[in-house]
ROTORMI-368069 format. One record per residue (C-alpha): residue in three letters; x, y, z. Coordinates in Angstrom, 2 decimals. Layout:
+---------+---------+---------+---------+
! residuo !    east !   north !      up !
+---------+---------+---------+---------+
!     ALA !       X !       Y !       Z !
...
+---------+---------+---------+---------+
# end
This chain:
+---------+---------+---------+---------+
! residuo !    east !   north !      up !
+---------+---------+---------+---------+
!     MET !    0.00 !    0.00 !    0.00 !
!     LYS !    1.29 !    3.42 !   -0.88 !
!     LEU !    2.19 !    5.75 !    1.99 !
!     LYS !   -0.30 !    8.57 !    2.44 !
!     ASP !    0.20 !   12.19 !    3.44 !
!     THR !    2.64 !   12.88 !    6.26 !
!     ILE !    1.11 !   13.20 !    9.72 !
!     VAL !    2.99 !   15.19 !   12.36 !
!     LEU !    2.88 !   13.71 !   15.84 !
!     PHE !    3.86 !   15.91 !   18.79 !
!     GLY !    4.82 !   13.75 !   21.77 !
!     CYS !    7.45 !   12.53 !   24.22 !
!     LYS !    5.68 !    9.86 !   26.30 !
!     SER !    4.80 !    6.18 !   26.08 !
!     THR !    1.33 !    7.18 !   24.87 !
!     SER !    2.98 !    9.05 !   21.98 !
!     LYS !    4.78 !    5.88 !   20.87 !
!     PHE !    1.53 !    3.91 !   21.11 !
!     ILE !   -0.24 !    6.33 !   18.75 !
!     LEU !    2.81 !    6.47 !   16.49 !
!     GLU !    2.66 !    2.68 !   16.08 !
!     SER !   -1.07 !    2.90 !   15.40 !
!     LEU !   -0.53 !    5.40 !   12.57 !
!     LEU !    2.23 !    3.25 !   11.10 !
!     ARG !   -0.07 !    0.21 !   11.09 !
!     LEU !   -2.54 !    2.30 !    9.07 !
!     ASN !    0.30 !    2.99 !    6.61 !
!     TYR !    0.60 !    6.71 !    7.25 !
!     LYS !    3.93 !    8.46 !    7.01 !
!     VAL !    4.67 !   10.11 !   10.36 !
!     TYR !    7.02 !   12.93 !   11.30 !
!     LEU !    7.70 !   12.95 !   15.05 !
!     VAL !    8.23 !   16.19 !   16.96 !
!     THR !    9.72 !   15.49 !   20.37 !
!     ILE !   12.24 !   16.54 !   23.04 !
!     ASP !   15.40 !   14.76 !   24.21 !
!     ALA !   15.89 !   12.92 !   27.49 !
!     GLU !   17.69 !   15.83 !   29.14 !
!     LYS !   14.78 !   18.16 !   28.44 !
!     GLY !   12.32 !   15.49 !   29.57 !
!     LYS !   14.16 !   15.22 !   32.88 !
!     SER !   14.50 !   18.96 !   33.44 !
!     GLN !   10.80 !   19.49 !   32.66 !
!     LYS !    9.85 !   16.54 !   34.94 !
!     VAL !    7.68 !   15.00 !   32.23 !
!     ALA !    5.75 !   12.12 !   33.81 !
!     ASP !    6.14 !    8.88 !   31.83 !
!     TYR !    8.71 !   10.48 !   29.49 !
!     LEU !    9.94 !    8.12 !   26.79 !
!     SER !   12.72 !    8.71 !   24.29 !
!     ILE !   11.32 !    7.62 !   20.92 !
!     GLU !   14.26 !    8.74 !   18.76 !
!     ASN !   15.97 !    5.33 !   18.50 !
!     TYR !   12.69 !    3.64 !   17.61 !
!     CYS !   12.18 !    6.20 !   14.84 !
!     ILE !   15.71 !    5.70 !   13.50 !
!     GLU !   15.18 !    1.93 !   13.39 !
!     ASN !   11.90 !    2.41 !   11.49 !
!     ASN !   13.04 !    5.20 !    9.12 !
!     ILE !   10.77 !    7.78 !   10.74 !
!     GLU !   11.89 !   11.38 !   10.49 !
!     VAL !   12.29 !   13.20 !   13.80 !
!     TYR !   12.50 !   16.83 !   14.80 !
!     VAL !   13.91 !   17.37 !   18.30 !
!     SER !   12.97 !   20.74 !   19.72 !
!     ASN !   15.41 !   22.42 !   22.08 !
!     LYS !   12.47 !   24.12 !   23.79 !
!     TYR !    9.46 !   22.21 !   25.15 !
!     SER !    7.29 !   25.24 !   24.34 !
!     LEU !    8.18 !   25.30 !   20.58 !
!     LYS !    8.63 !   29.06 !   20.85 !
!     SER !   12.11 !   29.37 !   19.35 !
!     GLU !   12.72 !   30.86 !   15.92 !
!     LYS !   14.33 !   27.54 !   14.92 !
!     ASP !   11.06 !   25.74 !   15.71 !
!     HIS !    8.97 !   28.22 !   13.74 !
!     LEU !   11.29 !   28.03 !   10.74 !
!     PHE !   11.09 !   24.23 !   10.69 !
!     PHE !    7.30 !   24.20 !   10.41 !
!     LYS !    7.25 !   27.11 !    7.99 !
!     GLN !    9.61 !   25.31 !    5.61 !
!     ASN !    7.85 !   21.92 !    5.72 !
!     LYS !    4.26 !   23.06 !    5.06 !
!     PHE !    2.51 !   20.24 !    6.93 !
!     GLN !   -1.24 !   19.65 !    6.67 !
!     LEU !   -2.27 !   17.69 !    9.75 !
!     GLY !   -0.86 !   17.14 !   13.20 !
!     PHE !   -1.85 !   15.28 !   16.37 !
!     VAL !   -0.72 !   16.15 !   19.88 !
!     VAL !   -0.41 !   13.09 !   22.14 !
!     GLY !    1.75 !   13.17 !   25.26 !
!     TRP !    3.05 !   16.72 !   24.79 !
!     GLN !    1.16 !   18.55 !   27.55 !
!     ARG !    2.01 !   22.02 !   26.32 !
!     LEU !    0.23 !   24.60 !   24.21 !
!     ILE !    1.27 !   24.90 !   20.57 !
!     PRO !    2.12 !   28.52 !   19.61 !
!     GLU !   -0.51 !   30.15 !   17.42 !
!     LYS !    1.98 !   31.00 !   14.67 !
!     ILE !    2.72 !   27.26 !   14.28 !
!     LEU !   -0.97 !   26.30 !   14.45 !
!     ASP !   -1.66 !   28.69 !   11.57 !
!     LEU !    0.88 !   26.92 !    9.33 !
!     PHE !   -1.06 !   23.62 !    9.24 !
!     THR !   -3.59 !   23.71 !    6.40 !
!     ILE !   -5.99 !   21.22 !    8.04 !
!     GLY !   -4.98 !   21.89 !   11.62 !
!     ILE !   -3.41 !   20.38 !   14.71 !
!     PHE !   -5.67 !   18.18 !   16.82 !
!     GLY !   -5.21 !   17.07 !   20.38 !
!     THR !   -7.11 !   15.24 !   23.08 !
!     HIS !   -8.26 !   16.28 !   26.51 !
!     GLY !  -10.29 !   14.36 !   29.02 !
!     SER !  -12.63 !   15.36 !   31.81 !
!     ALA !  -15.10 !   13.66 !   34.13 !
!     MET !  -17.78 !   16.21 !   33.22 !
!     ASN !  -16.82 !   16.80 !   29.57 !
!     LEU !  -15.53 !   20.04 !   28.07 !
!     PRO !  -15.59 !   22.90 !   28.81 !
!     ILE !  -15.87 !   21.62 !   32.39 !
!     GLY !  -12.53 !   20.30 !   33.62 !
!     ARG !  -10.02 !   21.92 !   31.29 !
!     GLY !   -6.48 !   22.30 !   32.58 !
!     ARG !   -3.96 !   19.94 !   34.12 !
!     SER !   -3.92 !   16.36 !   35.43 !
!     PRO !   -7.63 !   15.64 !   34.74 !
!     MET !   -7.28 !   11.85 !   35.10 !
!     ASN !   -5.57 !   12.16 !   38.47 !
!     TRP !   -8.18 !   14.63 !   39.67 !
!     SER !  -11.04 !   12.44 !   38.41 !
!     MET !   -9.78 !    9.52 !   40.48 !
!     ILE !   -9.10 !   11.63 !   43.57 !
!     GLU !  -12.65 !   12.97 !   43.30 !
!     LYS !  -14.07 !    9.43 !   42.95 !
!     ARG !  -15.67 !   10.18 !   39.58 !
!     LYS !  -17.23 !    7.30 !   37.67 !
!     VAL !  -16.86 !    8.26 !   33.98 !
!     PHE !  -14.28 !   10.02 !   31.83 !
!     TYR !  -14.76 !   11.76 !   28.47 !
!     THR !  -11.86 !   11.91 !   26.01 !
!     ASN !  -12.29 !   14.66 !   23.43 !
!     LEU !  -10.52 !   15.03 !   20.09 !
!     PHE !  -10.46 !   18.75 !   19.35 !
!     LYS !   -8.76 !   21.27 !   17.08 !
!     TYR !   -6.07 !   23.25 !   18.84 !
!     LYS !   -6.46 !   26.96 !   19.39 !
!     SER !   -4.10 !   29.26 !   21.25 !
!     GLY !   -5.86 !   28.75 !   24.61 !
!     ALA !   -5.92 !   25.79 !   26.97 !
!     ASP !   -8.30 !   23.06 !   25.78 !
!     ASP !  -10.64 !   25.61 !   24.20 !
!     GLY !  -10.77 !   24.28 !   20.65 !
!     ASP !  -13.79 !   23.05 !   18.67 !
!     VAL !  -14.54 !   19.36 !   19.26 !
!     LEU !  -14.40 !   16.79 !   16.47 !
!     ASP !  -15.39 !   13.66 !   18.40 !
!     THR !  -15.75 !   12.30 !   21.96 !
!     TYR !  -15.38 !    8.90 !   23.60 !
!     LYS !  -16.62 !    8.06 !   27.12 !
!     PHE !  -15.32 !    5.27 !   29.34 !
!     GLN !  -15.81 !    4.05 !   32.90 !
!     ILE !  -13.67 !    4.71 !   35.99 !
!     THR !  -13.94 !    1.59 !   38.14 !
!     ASP !  -13.00 !    0.93 !   41.76 !
!     HIS !  -10.08 !   -1.12 !   40.49 !
!     ASP !   -8.57 !    1.53 !   38.20 !
!     THR !   -5.22 !    3.15 !   38.88 !
!     ALA !   -3.39 !    6.00 !   37.19 !
!     GLU !   -1.79 !    3.34 !   35.01 !
!     THR !   -5.03 !    1.66 !   33.87 !
!     MET !   -6.61 !    5.07 !   33.32 !
!     HIS !   -3.60 !    5.91 !   31.14 !
!     PHE !   -4.21 !    2.69 !   29.18 !
!     LYS !   -7.93 !    3.41 !   28.75 !
!     ASN !   -7.32 !    7.00 !   27.70 !
!     THR !   -4.66 !    5.90 !   25.20 !
!     LEU !   -7.10 !    3.40 !   23.65 !
!     ALA !   -9.73 !    6.15 !   23.49 !
!     MET !   -7.26 !    8.46 !   21.72 !
!     MET !   -6.28 !    5.73 !   19.27 !
!     HIS !   -9.94 !    4.99 !   18.51 !
!     LEU !  -10.79 !    8.66 !   17.95 !
!     ILE !   -7.79 !    9.29 !   15.69 !
!     GLU !   -8.27 !    6.12 !   13.62 !
!     LYS !  -12.00 !    6.83 !   13.28 !
!     ASN !  -11.56 !   10.43 !   12.08 !
!     ILE !   -8.23 !   10.64 !   10.25 !
!     ASN !   -9.54 !    9.85 !    6.77 !
!     GLY !  -12.27 !   12.46 !    7.12 !
!     LEU !   -9.72 !   15.04 !    8.24 !
!     LEU !   -7.42 !   14.41 !    5.28 !
!     SER !  -10.31 !   14.45 !    2.78 !
!     GLY !  -11.94 !   17.54 !    4.29 !
!     ASN !  -15.03 !   15.55 !    5.21 !
!     PHE !  -15.42 !   16.50 !    8.86 !
!     LYS !  -17.46 !   18.82 !   11.04 !
!     LEU !  -16.30 !   20.59 !   14.19 !
!     MET !  -18.64 !   21.36 !   17.08 !
!     ASP !  -18.41 !   24.36 !   19.39 !
!     GLN !  -17.89 !   23.47 !   23.02 !
!     PRO !  -21.14 !   24.00 !   24.99 !
!     SER !  -21.71 !   27.60 !   26.09 !
!     LEU !  -20.99 !   26.92 !   29.75 !
!     ILE !  -18.57 !   28.77 !   32.00 !
!     PRO !  -15.29 !   26.83 !   31.61 !
!     THR !  -13.58 !   25.37 !   34.67 !
!     TYR !   -9.93 !   24.45 !   35.02 !
!     TYR !   -8.06 !   21.92 !   37.12 !
!     PRO !   -4.82 !   23.15 !   38.73 !
!     LYS !   -1.42 !   21.68 !   37.93 !
!     ARG !   -0.23 !   18.90 !   40.22 !
!     LYS !    3.43 !   18.75 !   41.28 !
!     GLU !    5.36 !   15.81 !   42.74 !
!     SER !    5.04 !   17.39 !   46.19 !
!     ASP !    1.24 !   17.24 !   45.85 !
!     SER !    1.47 !   13.45 !   46.21 !
!     LEU !    2.21 !   13.73 !   49.94 !
!     ILE !   -0.25 !   11.53 !   51.89 !
!     ASP !   -2.50 !   13.11 !   54.51 !
!     TRP !   -2.80 !   10.50 !   57.29 !
!     ASN !   -5.56 !   12.55 !   58.93 !
!     ASP !   -7.83 !   11.61 !   56.01 !
!     ASP !   -9.92 !    8.43 !   56.09 !
!     ILE !   -8.98 !    5.06 !   54.61 !
!     VAL !  -11.25 !    5.35 !   51.55 !
!     ASN !   -9.82 !    8.70 !   50.47 !
!     ILE !   -6.23 !    7.60 !   51.07 !
!     GLU !   -6.68 !    4.38 !   49.07 !
!     HIS !   -8.18 !    6.38 !   46.17 !
!     PHE !   -5.34 !    8.91 !   46.40 !
!     ILE !   -2.64 !    6.23 !   46.18 !
!     ARG !   -4.29 !    4.74 !   43.07 !
!     ALA !   -4.65 !    8.20 !   41.51 !
!     VAL !   -0.96 !    9.18 !   41.63 !
!     THR !    0.80 !    5.84 !   41.19 !
!     LYS !    2.95 !    4.89 !   38.18 !
!     PRO !    3.43 !    6.26 !   35.58 !
!     PHE !    3.39 !    9.25 !   37.95 !
!     ASN !    5.70 !    9.67 !   40.92 !
!     GLY !    3.61 !    7.77 !   43.49 !
!     ALA !    2.10 !    8.77 !   46.83 !
!     TYR !    4.70 !    9.29 !   49.52 !
!     SER !    5.26 !    9.93 !   53.20 !
!     PHE !    8.05 !    9.82 !   55.80 !
!     ILE !    9.10 !    7.62 !   58.67 !
!     GLY !   11.44 !    9.89 !   60.55 !
!     ASN !   13.63 !   11.40 !   57.84 !
!     ASN !   13.20 !    8.42 !   55.50 !
!     LYS !   10.98 !    8.86 !   52.45 !
!     VAL !    8.62 !    6.01 !   51.61 !
!     ILE !    6.86 !    5.93 !   48.21 !
!     ILE !    3.70 !    3.81 !   48.10 !
!     TYR !    2.75 !    2.61 !   44.63 !
!     ARG !    0.04 !    0.08 !   45.45 !
!     ALA !   -2.20 !   -0.41 !   48.47 !
!     SER !   -5.70 !   -1.70 !   49.15 !
!     ILE !   -8.28 !   -1.58 !   51.91 !
!     PHE !   -7.57 !   -4.67 !   53.99 !
!     ASP !  -10.66 !   -4.35 !   56.17 !
!     PHE !  -12.87 !   -1.75 !   57.80 !
!     GLN !  -12.32 !   -3.58 !   61.08 !
!     GLU !   -9.24 !   -2.77 !   63.16 !
!     PHE !   -8.51 !   -6.32 !   64.44 !
!     GLY !   -7.72 !   -5.03 !   67.92 !
!     PHE !   -5.71 !   -2.01 !   66.80 !
!     ASP !   -8.53 !    0.45 !   67.55 !
!     ASN !   -6.44 !    2.71 !   69.81 !
!     VAL !   -3.36 !    2.86 !   67.58 !
!     LEU !   -2.50 !    6.22 !   65.99 !
!     PRO !   -3.47 !    6.67 !   62.32 !
!     GLY !   -0.45 !    6.15 !   60.11 !
!     GLU !    1.20 !    3.53 !   62.33 !
!     VAL !    2.50 !    0.20 !   60.98 !
!     VAL !    0.74 !   -2.51 !   62.97 !
!     ILE !    1.62 !   -5.73 !   61.13 !
!     LEU !    4.57 !   -6.72 !   58.93 !
!     PHE !    4.03 !   -9.85 !   56.85 !
!     ASN !    6.78 !  -12.27 !   55.82 !
!     ASN !    6.60 !  -11.20 !   52.18 !
!     GLY !    7.35 !   -7.56 !   53.10 !
!     LYS !    3.79 !   -6.26 !   52.82 !
!     PHE !    2.47 !   -4.40 !   55.85 !
!     LEU !   -0.69 !   -3.01 !   57.42 !
!     ILE !   -1.19 !    0.63 !   58.42 !
!     LYS !   -3.89 !    1.64 !   60.89 !
!     LEU !   -6.03 !    4.46 !   59.48 !
!     PHE !   -9.24 !    6.24 !   60.36 !
!     GLY !  -11.83 !    3.67 !   59.27 !
!     GLY !   -9.75 !    0.49 !   59.07 !
!     LEU !   -6.50 !   -1.11 !   57.97 !
!     LEU !   -4.62 !   -0.40 !   54.73 !
!     LEU !   -2.52 !   -3.17 !   53.17 !
!     VAL !    0.58 !   -1.85 !   51.38 !
!     HIS !    1.59 !   -4.14 !   48.52 !
!     GLU !    4.25 !   -2.22 !   46.61 !
!     TYR !    6.52 !    0.49 !   47.97 !
!     GLU !   10.00 !    1.96 !   47.69 !
!     THR !   12.28 !    3.08 !   50.53 !
!     LYS !   15.90 !    2.82 !   51.67 !
!     MET !   14.90 !    1.81 !   55.19 !
!     LYS !   13.59 !   -1.42 !   56.65 !
!     ILE !    9.91 !   -1.12 !   57.64 !
!     LYS !    9.09 !   -2.43 !   61.14 !
!     ILE !    6.06 !   -2.68 !   63.40 !
!     GLY !    5.51 !    0.56 !   65.33 !
!     ASP !    6.87 !    2.85 !   62.60 !
!     LEU !    4.73 !    5.97 !   62.37 !
!     PHE !    4.23 !    7.77 !   59.07 !
!     SER !    4.26 !   11.57 !   59.06 !
!     ASN !    4.71 !   14.55 !   56.72 !
!     GLY !    8.33 !   14.92 !   57.80 !
!     ASN !    9.35 !   18.52 !   57.20 !
!     GLU !    6.81 !   19.01 !   54.41 !
!     THR !    3.37 !   20.61 !   54.48 !
!     LYS !    0.43 !   19.09 !   52.62 !
!     ASN !   -0.82 !   21.39 !   49.87 !
!     ILE !   -4.58 !   21.94 !   50.25 !
!     PHE !   -6.26 !   22.72 !   46.93 !
!     GLN !   -9.25 !   25.01 !   46.74 !
!     LYS !  -12.61 !   23.39 !   45.95 !
!     ASN !  -15.64 !   24.69 !   44.09 !
!     LYS !  -19.16 !   24.78 !   45.55 !
!     TYR !  -19.73 !   21.16 !   44.51 !
!     GLY !  -16.67 !   19.92 !   46.40 !
!     PHE !  -14.49 !   19.37 !   43.32 !
!     HIS !  -11.18 !   20.97 !   42.34 !
!     ASP !  -12.00 !   22.48 !   38.93 !
!     LEU !  -12.46 !   26.24 !   39.27 !
!     GLU !  -13.87 !   28.94 !   37.00 !
+---------+---------+---------+---------+
# end
């Protein structure tokens, strides 16, 4: 089959590679726009993946930007000279400058998800926030980029479920499948000009705030249900929920509610290790029951009686709207 028009893919994460492989299976020629590992580290890109070697092995052309924002004159000149038609943004997490958007004859399209659908829930870390807020559904939107944050006209939408077993990782998988489905479903229409964009509903937009690594500090004064949700919401591919025993940092990647009964540990302080099993897993007494920690990372040896605390850090408390959620007007 003959290769079709070149598609530009902006991305630097594992999700970017997944969509890249999907486009190659459909026999499209892809030009990858990405950043190098040093820039990925300095920008603290969660789930960063270097895709350059993969592209070299598969004869895919790559443009490596020296600025994550694509605001350099070198970046602008590259797009001006190449005269691309269509681009997709997957795993880039930055705005595309308007002067680059204007150079694409069909446009640049990206995806954004929200538990309440756009324009509610624009902004940063929507999947993490949706899990922290115990939402039950998630909408992934394919939309045409404008100069603002997630404010473009919508081409198509896919909705999927957030279950009590989902983690940040499985949500990442589901969202990636949703993105792949939306792109594969609509790409031919985009290239042929046979598509229709829809204005976002005329509601007052709300925006989720950016989450930093330090926002994954566990609040042991919260109850067991909220803490278990929180750990699932910020686990891999993100940095993981963390706390301290003395001056030792402990990152908790996977935990589950063991029981809402305390098994005789009723008067123990919340955050205290009460049982250490032979396989290294341990139980923490919390308000409301016992939490079983399955997977964690620390340089110390956990023992019964250890008490988790915030160490020298202060938990960041995010503002909530009148409905008790974190997206604000």
